C-alpha positions in Angstrom: 12.0 -4.3 -43.2 10.2 -1.0 -42.9 11.0 1.3 -40.0 8.2 1.6 -37.5 9.8 4.3 -35.4 9.5 7.9 -36.4 12.4 10.4 -36.4 10.7 12.3 -33.6 10.7 9.3 -31.3 14.4 8.6 -32.0 15.2 12.1 -30.8 13.2 11.8 -27.5 15.5 10.0 -25.2 13.9 8.3 -22.2 10.6 10.1 -22.6 9.2 8.4 -19.5 12.2 9.0 -17.2 11.3 8.4 -13.6 9.1 5.7 -12.2 6.4 4.4 -14.6 2.8 4.9 -13.7 2.1 1.2 -14.1 3.6 -2.2 -15.0 2.0 -2.0 -18.4 3.6 1.5 -19.1 7.0 0.2 -18.0 6.7 -2.8 -20.3 5.6 -0.7 -23.2 8.6 1.7 -22.8 11.0 -1.3 -22.4 9.7 -2.8 -25.6 10.2 0.5 -27.4 13.8 0.8 -26.1 14.6 -2.7 -27.1 13.2 -2.2 -30.6 15.3 1.0 -31.1 18.5 -0.7 -29.8 17.9 -3.7 -32.1 17.8 -1.4 -35.1 21.4 -0.5 -34.4 21.1 3.2 -35.5 21.4 5.0 -32.2 24.4 7.1 -31.3 26.7 5.6 -28.6 25.7 8.1 -25.9 22.0 7.5 -26.5 22.5 3.8 -26.6 24.1 3.9 -23.1 21.3 6.1 -21.7 18.7 3.8 -23.1 20.4 0.7 -21.7 20.5 2.3 -18.3 16.8 3.2 -18.6 16.0 -0.4 -19.7 17.8 -1.8 -16.7 15.7 0.6 -14.4 12.4 -0.5 -16.2 13.4 -4.2 -15.9 14.0 -3.8 -12.2 10.6 -2.1 -11.8 8.8 -4.8 -13.7 10.5 -7.6 -11.7 9.6 -5.8 -8.4 5.9 -5.5 -9.5 5.8 -9.2 -10.5 7.3 -10.3 -7.2 4.8 -8.3 -5.3 1.9 -9.8 -7.2 3.3 -13.3 -6.8 3.5 -12.7 -3.0 -0.1 -11.6 -2.9 -1.2 -14.6 -4.9 0.7 -17.0 -2.5 -1.0 -15.3 0.4 -4.5 -15.8 -1.2 -3.7 -19.4 -2.0 -2.8 -20.2 1.6 -6.1 -19.0 3.0 -8.8 -18.5 0.4 -8.1 -19.9 -3.0 -7.8 -23.5 -4.2 -5.0 -24.3 -6.6 -6.1 -23.8 -10.2 -6.1 -27.1 -12.2 -6.6 -25.6 -15.7 -5.8 -27.8 -18.7 
């Protein structure tokens, strides 16, 4: 299997540290972290830092999804009919 991650990106730990600008950005960074971890070639300290960052990103994504779910429920109660897609 060919490596899709460049050496430069392996050396840039948590390039998006802090709160992501969007759900999509958080998900993209989380995907990148998981891919690097699955390759199994990270030093132990970097692996721990990436795991912590991944946990932060996961919490952020869950929070955003819960917020959107609450907004959808609010709309369904007063303005929208349930979707009956096939």
